[in-house]
Structure formats: structure tokens, C-alpha cells
C-alpha positions as CSV (number, residue, x, y, z in Angstrom):
1,L,-1.5,-30.8,-1.8
2,A,-4.9,-30.0,-3.3
3,S,-4.9,-26.7,-5.3
4,R,-8.7,-26.4,-5.5
5,E,-11.7,-28.1,-4.2
6,S,-14.2,-30.1,-6.3
7,D,-16.8,-28.5,-8.2
8,T,-19.4,-29.9,-5.8
9,V,-17.8,-28.1,-3.0
10,R,-17.1,-24.9,-4.6
11,N,-20.5,-24.5,-6.3
12,R,-22.7,-25.6,-3.2
13,D,-23.1,-22.9,-0.4
14,K,-23.4,-25.3,2.4
15,F,-19.8,-26.7,1.6
16,S,-18.1,-23.5,0.2
17,D,-19.3,-21.2,3.0
18,K,-17.2,-23.5,5.3
19,R,-14.1,-22.7,3.4
20,V,-14.4,-18.7,3.6
21,F,-11.7,-17.4,6.3
22,K,-10.6,-14.1,7.4
23,V,-7.5,-12.2,5.9
24,P,-6.5,-8.7,6.3
25,E,-8.4,-6.1,4.5
26,E,-5.2,-5.1,2.4
27,V,-5.9,-8.7,0.8
28,S,-9.6,-8.6,0.4
29,P,-11.6,-5.5,1.2
30,T,-14.5,-7.6,2.8
31,G,-11.7,-9.1,5.2
32,D,-12.5,-12.7,4.2
33,V,-11.6,-15.0,1.0
34,P,-12.6,-18.5,-0.2
35,M,-9.5,-20.7,0.6
36,Y,-10.0,-23.7,-1.5
37,A,-6.3,-24.8,-1.5
38,H,-5.3,-27.1,1.1
39,I,-2.7,-29.8,2.4
40,K,-4.0,-33.1,3.4
41,L,-1.9,-33.7,6.6
42,D,-3.1,-37.6,7.2
43,S,-5.8,-39.8,5.7
44,E,-5.9,-42.4,8.3
45,Y,-7.6,-42.7,11.7
46,G,-10.9,-40.9,10.7
47,I,-9.8,-37.4,11.4
48,C,-7.9,-36.4,8.2
49,P,-6.7,-32.9,9.3
50,R,-6.4,-30.3,6.6
51,L,-4.6,-27.0,6.4
52,Y,-6.4,-24.5,4.3
53,F,-4.6,-21.6,2.8
54,Y,-4.4,-18.5,0.5
55,S,-1.4,-17.3,-1.6
56,D,-1.3,-13.5,-2.0
57,L,1.8,-13.6,-3.9
58,G,3.1,-11.5,-6.8
59,P,3.2,-7.8,-7.8
60,G,1.0,-5.5,-5.8
61,T,0.2,-8.1,-3.2
62,T,1.1,-8.6,0.4
63,N,3.6,-11.6,-0.7
64,R,2.3,-13.6,2.1
65,I,0.7,-17.0,2.6
66,Y,-2.4,-16.8,5.0
67,I,-3.6,-19.9,6.9
68,G,-7.3,-19.8,7.4
69,Y,-7.9,-23.3,9.0
70,L,-6.1,-26.2,10.5
71,G,-8.2,-28.9,11.8
72,R,-10.5,-31.9,11.0
73,H,-11.7,-32.5,7.6
74,L,-14.5,-30.1,6.5
75,P,-17.7,-31.3,5.0
76,V,-18.0,-32.7,1.5
77,Q,-20.6,-34.6,-0.7
78,G,-19.8,-37.8,0.8
79,T,-19.7,-36.8,4.4
80,N,-23.1,-34.7,4.5
């Protein structure tokens, strides 16, 4: 589990824009949120799948976890 992305990924649009995913408007009025928390499902064979999610938990929230992406490793400094 990685609870966040590196400073480089979060602060550079070409990386951070790839980590913005759709959520219901009750979670975000714009209908999308950055999702930096992810689970590394594998680290071998060159695919390195990731599951990116957003936790909307606590008082006054939807009390749900939203999955934004499941697939190949998204671009990072070392791959771009």
C-alpha cells in the first residue's frame, strides 16, 4: 500500500493529471478528485498493476471507498 505519491508525481501536471478520476458530485462538486493512494498488486513481469482509490470516510461523507483506476503502472519520473 502506498498512501500517497512522491512529491515529483504530485507536483508535476504531466504526472498528477493522470491520477485524477471521476467520483460522484456528492464527494466533489467538480466530479473528480486526485487519487494518490494506491495498492501495488505486483512488481514483476514489467506490468506492475496498480489500484488507485479515494477514501471518503468519516462524518459528513459518503463513507465509501472509490476506485478510480485498475491497470498498468501510471507514468512516473523514471518512466517518462
